[in-house]
N, C-alpha and C positions, 0 to 999 in steps of 0.2 A: 504494500500500499504505499502511496507516495504522500509525504508531508513537505511541508515548506516552513522552515523556521526562522527565516530571515528576508522578509519582504517589506520593502519600503514602498509607500504609497505616495501618489501624487500631492497629497495633504502635505508633505515635507516639501515645501516650495522650492521648485526647480532642482530638487534633489532626486526625482523621480518621474517618470513619465507615465508610470501604471495608475489608470484609473479603475474604480471599485468595478464598474460594470464590466470592464474588460477583463479585470482579474478573475471575478467569479466565473465568467465564461470559459477561461483558460483553467482554471482549477477544476471546473466540472469535466472537462474534455479529457484532462489528466487524471480523473477518478481520484482527487484528492482527499485524504481522509482529514486533515488538519493543516492550518495555516496561521502563522504568526505575524502580526504587525510589529515592525521594530523601527519606527521613526525617530528621529532625533528629539522629538517631543510627543505628546499625546494628542497633538492635532490629528482629527480624521479616526479617532478610536471609537467611538460610537457609531457613526455611519459604516465602519468596517465590521462591527459587532452585528448591526442589522443585516448587512449583505452577506455576512456568513452564515446567519441564522436562516435566513430566506434560501440560500444555497444548499442547505443542509451539511454544511462543513464546520468541523469544530474549529472555533476561533481561539486564539492564544492572543493575548495582550503582553506587548513588551515594549521597553524604550531602550534606546542607545545613549548612553551617556559617558561623559570622561569622569574617570574617578582618579585622585591623586594617593599614589602609592605610599607607603612610610618613607621612602627616600624622595618624595615629592614629585617623581616622576610620574606624567600624565598618560593613562592609557584608557582606550575606549572599550567599554563593555556593554553587554546586553543584560538587562534584567527582565525576567519573565515573571508575571503574578501567578503563583503556584496555587494560590486559594484567595479567598477574599480578604484575608489580612495583607496578603501579598500585594492585591490590588491597591488596597488604602495606602501600602507604602510605596507603589509605582506611582501614585498621584504627587507624593511627596518627593520621591526621587526626581521626576521630570521637573517639578516646581522648584527643587533645589539647584538643579543643573541649569535651568533657565534663569533664575535671578541671580546665581552666584557663579555662573560658568563651569563649575564643576563640583564634584561631590569630594568633600574632605575624608581622608581615611578614617578619622575616629566617627564620622557620622555612620559609616557603614554598618556598624553593628546594630543601630536603631532601623534602619530603613531594608535591611536585607532579610527581615524575619517574614515568611511566606513568600519569599522570593526565590527563583533560580537564576545562576548566572552563566552567560555564556561568553566566551572570549573567542573572537574570529582572528585568525591570523595573528596571534600574539607573539611577543617574544618570550623567550624561556624565563627570563627573570621575572617578567610580569605574572606568568603563570604560578611560577614557584613561590611568589609573595601572596597571591590569592588563594593557592592551595593550602597554604600553611595556615591561613586564617578560616577559611571556608570551604575545606575540602568537600563536604558531603553536599554542597550546592552547586559545585563547580563542573561545566561542561567546557569542551573546546573544538574548534573546527579549526584545520591547518594544513598545509601541505608541506610544512617544514619537518624533514626528518628528525631532527633533534628534539624537537617539541613533542613529536608523536612518540619518540622513545620514552621520554620522560612521562607523558601521560599514561602509556601501557604500563610502565613501569610502577607507576603510582596508582593505577586503577581509575584513572580519570577518564570518564566516558568521551569518547570522540565521536563527533556528530558529521552526519552527511549532510552538509550545509553550504550554501553559498548565496552571498548576499544579491538580491535581485533588485534593480532599479528600473529595469524596463522588461518588457514582455518578450520581445523576439528580437532576433539578428538585427531585423530591417528598422527596428526603433533605436539602434545603437547612434545614428548620426543625430537624431533628434534629442537625445539624450546629452548628446556633447554639445548640441546648441542649447540647449537649456542651460547647461552649467556655464556656458559663455554668458548666456544673458544674466546669470547670476554672479558674474564677475570672475569665474574660474578660468584662466587663460590657458592653463597647463592641459596637454592633450590627454584624452582619456585612453588608456591602455587596458584596462582591465574589463574583463566581459562580465558584463552586470545582467544579462538576460536570465530569465526563469528557465530552469531546467525542465525537459519534458519527462513525463514518466520513464522512458527508455533511459535518457540520460541519467535520471536519479538512481536508477537500478545498477548503474556501473559503479557505485560506491561499494566499499566491504559491507555485507550483510550486517556485521555487528553495529557498523557505523549507523546504517538505517534502523536496525532495531533500538539503538540509543536515541536516536532523533524522535523515533516515534513514542518511546518511552517518556522522553522528556516533554514533548508536546501534551500528551495524553495525561501526562501528571498534573498539567496545568488545568484546573477545574475552578473557574470563578463564574458566579452567578450576579449578572449585573441586574441589580433592582433598586429602585430609587423612590424615595418618598419626599414629599413636601418639606422644605426647610423654611418654615415661617421665621422671620426675625422676631428678635423679642424688644419691647420696649423697656428701657430700665426704669424701676419703681423703687420706692421706699419700702422697706421691710413692712409686711403685712397687708400691702396694697394689692390689688388684684387688676389686671387689665380690664376686665369687662366693668368693674366699680368705676374705674378711673374714666375710661371712655364715656360711660353714661353721665357721668357728673360733669365732664367737659362739654358733651354735647348739650345738655340740658342748660348748663349755664351759657353757652354759646348761643343757643337759639333764644334764650330771655334777653341777652343782650344785643342781639342783632336785631330781634322782632318782640320788643315789649307786650305790644297787644296783638296777641294772635288768637285763633280760634282753637278749639279742642282739636279740631283735624290735624293740626301741625303736631301736637303732642303725640297722637295716636299713629302718625306717619313716623315720627320720630322714634317711638317705641318699637315699632314693626321693624323699620331698619336696624335698629339695635340689636333686636333678637337674632336677626337673619346674620348680620354682621358677627356677632358672638358665637352663634351657633356653628357659624362656617369656620370660626378659628381665625377671624382676620381683624381682631381688636387692636393688637399690636400694630399691625400695619397702619390702620387709621391714625393712632396715636404717633408713630413714627413720622408719617407724612405732614399730621398737622404740626409737629415739634418743628421740622425744617422750615414750614411755610411760616411759622411764628418767627423762626430765626431771620428769614427773608424781610419781614415787616420791620423788625427791630433794626435790621440794616438799611433801612429805606430802599429795599430793592423791589422794584415793579414786577409784579408776578400777573399771568394771565388770569381771566376769570374762570377758568375751567377747560377741559377738553375731552372730547369724546363722550362717552355715555356716563362718566363719573360725575359730570354737572347734574345728574338725575338724582343725586343723593341728597337729602336733607340732613344727613348726620355730616356729610363733606361741607355743606354750607354752614352749619352751626359751629364747625371747628375751624371755619375761614379757610378751609382749602380750596372752595370755588366760591365765587360769587355770583351764583344763580340761585334764585330761590325756585325750587321745583314745582312747588305747588302752584305758584302764580302762573307758571308757564305749562301747567299740565304734563310734567315730565314723569316717567315711570321708572320708579327705582328698579324694578326688574331686567330694564334694558341693560342695568349695569351689573347687578348681582342678583341672580336668579336662584333662589333656594331650590328649584327643581331640575338646575342644570349647574353642578358644583364646578366651579373654574376659579384659577387665581383672579383676585381683583387687579384692575390695571387703572391706577391713577396718574396719568401722564401730566406733567406740570410744565409750563411756558415759563421761562425767565428771560430777563433782559440778556442778550448775548454775551456781554462781557461779564457778566456777574454768575453765569451758570457754573463755573468751576469754582467760585467761592462756596456755593452752596453745597456741591460735592464734597469740597474740602471739610466743609462743617460736619458733615454726614461721616467722613472718615475719621474725624477726629473724636466724634461723638460715640461712635461705636465699635472703634478700634481698627487700625489698617488691616490687620489679618480677616476681619469680618466682612471687608467692602471691597469689592474690584470692580473695575472697568471690564468691559467685554470685547475680546478681540474680534477681529472680522479680517477676511481676506480680499486682497486685491487681485483680482485675475488677469490674464493675458487675453483681454477682449480683442475683438477683431483687428481693429488698427493696430494696436499695441503688437499684437502677434505677428502681424505683416512686417512692421517697422523693425522690431527688435530681431526678428529671425533673419531679414535682410542685413541688417547692421552686423549681426554676428557671423554672417557668412561673408561679410567683406565688401558688400555693394557699396558704391559710391554714393554721395549725397545727393547727385542729380537724380539717381535711379531710386532712392527713397522718397524723392519729392513726387517722382512719376509714379511709383506704386500708391502713394497716398491720393493721388488724383483719380486714379483708376478704380478706388473702392467708392460705389454711390454712397451719398449721404443717407438714405434712407434704409440702407441694408444693415444689419445687427452681426451678421455671422458671415464666415469667409465664403461658405457654399452659396448662401444666398445672394452675396455680390458676384460670384462666379455665373450664375443663371442670369443676373440682371445686366451685365456687363460684357459686350462682346469683344471690347479692346482688352479688358482683363483676360479673358479666355485666350485672345491672340497673343498676349504678353507671355502667359504662361507657357504657351506651345512654342515660343521662339527658341529655347534652349534647354539643355539639359539643367543646367544650373537653375534657370526660372523654374522648371519642373520639380527639382529639389527644393527649392525655396518654398514653392507653393505646398507641396505635400508636408513639408516640416511645419510650415505655418498652421496648416489644419491640424496637424496633431498635436500641437503645442496650445493651440487657441482653448481658452478656457480653464486652463491649469492655473493655480494659485501662484502669485508671483511673489507678492510681499505680504507681511502682515501690517494690519493697523488696529485702531481703536474705534469701536461703536461711537458714534457721533453725541450720543445721548444717554444710552443706558448703563447703568452700575446693577450690580447684584448685592444684597444684603442678606447676610445669614446668621442664625443664631450660634453657629459654631464656626470655627476658622472655615474660610472657603476651600482650603487646600484640602479638607476632610471629605469635600463633596466633588470638586473639580480641580484640574490642575491649573496652576497660576504661572505668568510670566511677569515681568516688568512691563508697567504700563506708563502713562503719562503722569506729569505733576506729582512723582513721587507715590504713587499709587500702584498697587497690582492691577494685573487683568487677567480673566480667565484665558487659557489657552483656546477653550471651545467657543464657539460663536453662539450667538445668542438662542437659536433655536436648541440646541443641545445644552446649553446651561439651562434652560427652562425644562427640557427632559430630565435633567437631573434633578428637578425639584427646588432650584434656586428661585427666588422672587426676583424679578427685574424691575426696577424703576427708572422711569425715563425723565431725565432733566433736560428739555429743550430749550433751546434758544431761539426766540422769535425776534427778528430784525424790527417789526413794528412796535414791540415792547421797548426795544431800545430808544425809538423814536417817541414814545409816549413819555419814557423817563427824562429824555431831553427836554420834552416839552413841559414836563412837571419842574424840573430845574430852572427852565426859563420864566415859567409862571410865578414860581416863589421868588426868583431874582427880581421880577417886575413889581409884583404885588405884596410881598412880604408874607404870603402865607401859602400853605400846601393847597394844590390843585386836589380838590376829592373826586378821582377819577370814577369811582363806583357811587358816587351820590350827585351826578350832575342829572338834571332833570330829563327825562325820556321823551318829553313832549315839546322840546324846543322849536319853536317855529323856524327861525333861522337855518337850523339844521336840517329839516326837511325841505325848506326852500332850496338849500344847496343840492341836496340829494335829488330833488324832482329836475333840477337842471343837468344832472349828471355831471357835475363839478366835482369830480372824485380823484383827481390827481393826488396821491399819496394816503388816499383811504384804502384801508386794509380791505382786501378782497373785492373791492368795488371800482378798481382802477381800469380794468380792460375795457375797449370799446364796446364789447356785447353788454359787459354789465352797466356801462352807461346808458346804451341804448334801452336795456331792461328798466332801469330807474326811471329813464324818461317816459317810457310806456306804461309803467305801473303808479308812478307818481306818489311814491310813500307818504302817508300821514301818520303812521302808527309803528311803534318799534318792530311789532310783529310782522309788518310789511318788510322789513329789513331781513328778518329771519327767514321769511318765505323766499325772497331773492336770492339770498345765498343757499338755500337748499335745493331751489329750482334751478338755478344755472350750472346745469352739467348736463352732458349728452343723454339725451332721452327726456329727462324732466323738462328741460328748457323748452321743449315744444308746448308745454301748458303754461308759459309765461303769456303769451298773447290772452289766451282764455282768462287767466287770473285778473290780467289787467283789465279786459272789458267787464267783468263782473265787479270787480272792485269798483271801477268808475261807472257803474250803472248802464253799461253800454249793452249788458246781456243779462237776462235774468239768472239768478243762481237756482240751479238744479241739484238736488239731493238725489244720490242713488236710490235711497230710500229714507223716507219721512224720520226714521229713528236714529239716523245718521247726523241729524242736524246738528245735535249738541257737539259732536265730535268734529265735524267738517266746516262748521259756521265759520271759523277763523280763517279759513282758506278757501271760502266762497265754494264749497261743494267739491273741492278738487282734493286727492290725497296726496299729501306732500311728504309726510314724516312717518318713519317706522312705527312711532308711538301711536299713530292715528291707526294702523293697520292692526296693532295689539289691542285697541279700544274696541275696534269694529268687532273683532273675534270675541272679546269678553261679552260685548253687548249683545251680539246677535246668538252666539253659541253657548253663553253662559261659562266660557273657559275661563279658568284663573288667568291672572295676568303673566304667570310663569309658564303655564301652558302656552298661552299666547305668544309668549318669546319663542318658544320651542317652535310653535308654527311659522313664525317670520324666519328663523334659522333656517328650517326645512326647505322653505321656499328659496330663500337666497342661495342655499347650497345646492340647490337642484337633487336633494336627497329623495329619490323616488320611492323607496321603502316607506320612509317615514312620512313623506307626504301623503301617501294612500291612507295611512293610518290616522293622520291627522284631519284629513278631509272627511272621513268617516265619522270621525269623532266631532268635528265641526256641524256636519249635517244632522246627526243624531242630537248634538246639544241646540243647534236651532229649532228643530222638531218639538224637543222638548218645551222650548218657548214659545210654541205654537205658530211658529212660521212655517209655511209649507215648503215642500221640497223644491219647487221652482225658485222660490225666493232664496233659500239656502244656497242651492247653487249658483245661483247669479252673484250672491255676495262673496261666496268663496272664490268665484271666477275672478271678481273685482281684485280681492286679495292677491291671488295669483299674478294679476297684471301689474299691481302696484307695487309688490314686495320688493321688486329688483329696482324699482325707481325710489322708493322711500328713502329719506335722508335720516340721519340721526338728530333728533330735533335738539336734544341737549347739547350736542355740538355746535348747531346752527345758532343756538340761542347764545351760546357762551363767545362764539368767534362775532357774532352780530354786535355784541357789546363793545369789542374793540373797534369794529367798524364806526360804531356810533360816537365812541370817544373821539377818534380822529376827526370824524365830520363836524363834531360839535366844537371841537378846538378850531377847526378851519374856518367854521362859521363865525365864531365869536371872538376869535384871538388868533386873526391870520398871520400877523407878523411873528407870533411865537410859533404857530406851525410851519411856516415857510422858514424860519431860521432853524428849526430843527431838520427839516428836510435838506436844506442845504447843507448842513452839517453832514448829514449822512451820504450826500452826493459829492463830498471832496474826493477830488482825483478823477471824477468823471465828468469832463467838460460839457459834453452834450446834454447830459441829465441837468447840470447846473445852469447852463443856458436856458433850457425850456422852464426851470423852477423861475428864474429870474424873470422871465418874460411874463409868466403868469402871475408873478407877485405884483409885478409893475401895473399890470392890468387891474390889479384890485386896487390900485392906490398907494402902494406901499413904497416908501422911498429906500434905495439901497446907499448904503455909506459906506466909503473906502475904510480899509482897515487903519486902525489907530494904534500906535505905540502906548498911548496912555489909557484908552479906553476900551479896546478890543480883548476879549477873552481868546482861548484857543480857538472856540469855535463861533460860529455865527450867533448873535444875540439880538433881542428885540427890544424895543421901547416904544410905546405908543404904535405909530403907523411906521417905524423906521428899522430896518434891518441893518446891523454893523457886521461888516465881514470880518471873520475870525482871522486869527495870525497864522493858525494852521492851514488857512486856504491858499497861503501864498506857496507856489511851486518851489520844491528843492530846499526850502528851510528846514532843518532839522528839528524834530519834534522836542527833543530835549532841550535845544536851545531857546524854543518858543517857549516852554515850561519854566526856563531860568528866567527869561525877560519878564514874564508875568509876576513869578514869584517874589524878583526882585523889586518889581514895581509896588506889590503888596506891602513889602516890608519898609521900603523907604519913601514910598510916594512917588507921584508922578516925575517922569524924566523932563528935565528943565530944558536941555538942548543935548545935540549930538556928543558933545564932549562930557557932559554929565553921564550920558547913558553909556559910554566908553568907559569912564571911571567905576561907574558901578557894576559893569559886566566883567572888568580886568581886561588888561591887554592879551591875557592868554585866552579868554573866552570872546573876545572881539572877532567875530566871524564876519570878514570883509564881505565875501561872498553873499551870505545870508543877508547882511545889512543892506547891501545894495539892491537886493530883491525887494527888501520891505520898502526901501525909497521909490523904487519903480512902481511898486502897487500903491503908493500914497500914503503909507502908516507913519512916516515921519513928516508929514504936513503940519502936525501939530506944532512944529517947532517954528513955524512962520517964516521959512526960507522956500525958496522954489526948489524943484527937484534937481534941476542941473547943479545949483549951488551944493546940495546935500552930497549929490553924487561926486563933486570934486573936493569935498571935505572929508570923505569917509578914511582915507588914508592918513591924514592929520589927526583925525580923532583916534585913531588905533595908536598912533605913534604917541599921542598924549597920554592914553592908558598905560603904554608899555613901560613910558617914562616914570609916572607916578604911582601906578598900582598894575604891577605885572601879573600879580596871581592872588588868591584869596587869602594867602599868608600876610597880606597888609590889608588892614580895615579901611573902609571908606575914610574914616574918622583920621587916620593915621596920614592916609593920602593927602587929604584936603589940607593938612596942616604944613604941607611943603608946595602946595599949588599957590605960586605968587600971583599968576595972570591966567587967564583962560583963552587959549588960541582963538583966533576969528575964523569966521567963515570964509572960504575961498568964492568970493562972489563971482559969477559968470552969468551971462545973459540966460533968460529962461528958454527952456526947451520950446521948440515950436509944438502945436498941438498935435501933429502927426506922430512925433517921437513920444510924446507923452503917452497917447493911446496905444502906441507900438509897445511901450514898456509895460502899459498895464496889461496888456493881453499877454505878454511874456510871463510877467509874475503871476497872474491869476488865471489865464485862460478867457478872460473876457474883458471888456470895457466898463470902467466906472464912470469916468468923467463924463463921456457920451460916446455915442457910436459914430464912426466916420461916415454913415450914410444918413444921420439925422439932419444935417444941415442941407444936404442934397435933395433929400424927400421934402422938407419944408419948404426950401427956396425954389426948386426947380422942378420937381417931380410930383407935385401936388396931385393926390388921386390914385398914385401907385400903392398897390395893396401891401400890408404888412402882415394880414392874417388870412391869407389865401389858402394856408396850410390846411384850414378847416373846411376848404370847398371840397365839394363830392368830385370825383375822377371824372375827367371830361370836361371840367369849367376850364375857360381860357382866362388866363390872369396876367396882370403886369407884376414886375418884382424888381426892386434894386438888391445887389448883392454883392460880396467880395469875394473874389477867386481864392480859394484855399489849397486846390490840388487840382491839376489837369492830367487826365490819360488819354493819350491820341493813340488810335489804332486803325487798321485797316479792314474793310468789311471783304467778303469773298470776291468781289468785283475789283478790289484795289483801292477803292476810295478811302478817304480819310474821313474819321468822324471821332468824337470825343465824349468822354464822361467827366464833366467839371464838378468837383465839391466846392459848394459856395456858401456863404452865410450872411444873414442880416443881424440885427440885434438878438434874435430870439431863436434861430434855427439854422442848423446846417443841412443844405439839401443837395441831392444829387441831380444834375442837370443833364439830361441825354441830349447830345446834339449830332443829329444825322447828317450825312456828307452834304446834303443841299444847303443846310444852314452853316455848316461848317466852312463852306467854300466862301461865305460871305466875309468871314475874318481873313485877315492879311496873313495872320500867325496865331498860334495858341495864346491864348491871354496868359501873361505872366502872374505869378503868385501875387496876391494883394491888389490886384487890378480890380477897379469896381466896373460891374456890369449891370446892363438894362437888359432884361430878359422878358419877352412875352413868350409864353407856352401854355401847354395843357397839362393840368394835374393828372398825375397817375399814381396809382398805389401799387407797389409790388413787395411781397414777402412782409406785409404790414407796414411798410415805409411809404411816406409820401415823397413822390419823385416828380420833376418838371421834364416835359419833353419841349425842347426848345423850337418855336417858330420864327423867331426873331431875335437876335442877338448883337448887342452893341457894347463895345468897351468905352466907356466914360472916361475923358481925359482928366488926367489929376491937376 
């Protein structure tokens, strides 16, 4: 019987090309009895276990690690789990090797219990060292005569084993390329293919018997239980009592005057949570949410189905009152379908890691871990990296990239779609070899990384459940990815970063800076007229979830007047349900009568005008018509969405029987069940829609009522993106907001707002170091406003006087506070730095000490002012846009009155006139050999591509130079979502 003791799988990134599906096929054709996985970590162990079980092959779990012998020499050894205790030690061995690089000799006595040891191709000295300490556990595979003799003399079992890293001889080249992609440049000389049963039979029989005996000696039963984390309590307390107390107190604090219905719902939820064993989980989440509030970190109102929990609302985990919005707790936790709770939390991007660090410190580093993921060789990466490893030139790499269709996701798909790719592959043997190799390596794990949001938390050290490795930010990470970690019974918590919360946090800071009080985000009125007027106009740039053109059209169509309209729009605007948007709009605006599928559904569907929008409505229909419990209704919803035929048939019969018991006839029951079947796939989670619509509303409210604050935050978020910044500046100006140049004495790092004015932040100035800006502002706060450029230089010190950065500040207008022209300031920069070097070279000299020896202040080097064209050019260089004025403004007001500056809103096909400045010109020839051009041009507000066909291009004597002013008449076009112009007339305006 054939057995394989030394197989490495592709889960060992780029160290093997053996995929599990191919491995099981190979093992079955060789009638293999057992197979051992021996990767350098435990990546891939659980999928391997499943695959072997399905194939009916005995699975053995091993790991190859380096151990340090007593003489400190490191040798590679394979440890196999002989039993369940050995499996537990295998987790620790792999974790220690991954976090400490190798296993210390004195650790072995702890880790080797329940394990067997295999040395492959060892030295005699290393065998002797391990034999002396662990003779009963040691096995050896070798072709070294001296080592064989020693093993036979000392009764050390020899194995019929050879390391396998690829399946067949034809895979050797692919493996070698994988090694090169991994950075291993040395030539692969060893044969790492899997042996066939016939080849395996060539080993001495005693070796084969030893190998089979070794593998069959390894009997591990993988069984996992839930490992719910524990919340730290004082002695004598119980989690159920603490949770009940905190929930009741929290509800009373949130809603002092509430009906009996709230306390009944709270008690019901508490019973379900505690009976399912999740009380600790709720306390843990409530605890880190409380920490976030104490640190003034903006958190989201809720996410997913967890927003339907009143307990979560009472504990301030969420900000959604579920009874107010008709949200069903069973959509989150169903007592009739036991599953792990899933409370995902949104945080400000930049603060997410701070919360994770708090959790790690609160519960202990060994009990908290990030989750690993694998980056695979996707289609383009596989094609590119294989070509590079094979020595293809850079031009070939670019050509290969151009042959892969944008819409294709796999190499074979690309091959079918592109005839040019097929021709390229057929051109030569090297191209064919490249193609075959890329196809073999496509999809293999390439590198490891860390899951962006998830962490696991356990009541015992993570290493007792799953292997770990070093993660980010001084945390551990599981070696297993998310799905396998959850299979092992660990609870995952997602700490998600949401960019819009970052903007809300910025707006809150600007509001407090302006008004001296905190903006109560979750207490703003939900019936603000200005907000709904803004939404009805589709004026939603920067408003979460409502920015797209389709969303704007939906808003203009529906004309929301109530918060629930926003919730419905967010739920409906998806493929499929969006077909109901026009009907929703007509019914809301009394252009069409509201028709209910059945009169008894009116209480459920009246808020959505007779249209089923939410999953919760489907569940309510099932409870109303068929008398199902809410838990059963949730099972029905899941069965429909998962297209579970067996469960659906069972649930349909239950529904019809229940409907008949409630005196509905068969036809009505079948009609309503058909309605459920139709809408279950369309229905959206209402709790999630309500929660995220709160963020949408908050942003719309701030935009409508505090526009300067709103745009200042958006502009801060757009720093580095000139196109986005230009668009926001244009929109802000159309709303009557003034944009002020950056100021050395008034600007903060980011954009700030006061009344109807936005002041540019110092960080918006290009190529100015972040730390230098922070130093400028910190010094100003300590010693007051800078009086002049020489005062600035002294306070910064000669060492920190960055001439390049200061020059950019001058060009942006940030030193206009000093009352000198920008030309004079630019001429004086070097003198100011020399002044600082002379009197205060570095921070070892205090400002007071320096000032004692300053007997005169140098004078500015006066020069004539810069012409306006230079002033504007410098502003654009430093900021990416103009502050003083735009070069086109004078032309438009004096010579081209009536030329449109907002034509980009016109529908495609409209003929417009435009003034613009040339930014880039690309001239090319048509198939007929005629010249045409694509011109990138801009006005104050937008950068637009102009297509100039040969007939129009011939009217130009030469391509317009950069910075040339153009008069354009053309037709509006829209391509790939971008507005463009097709020029019909083009004229260069003399400067």
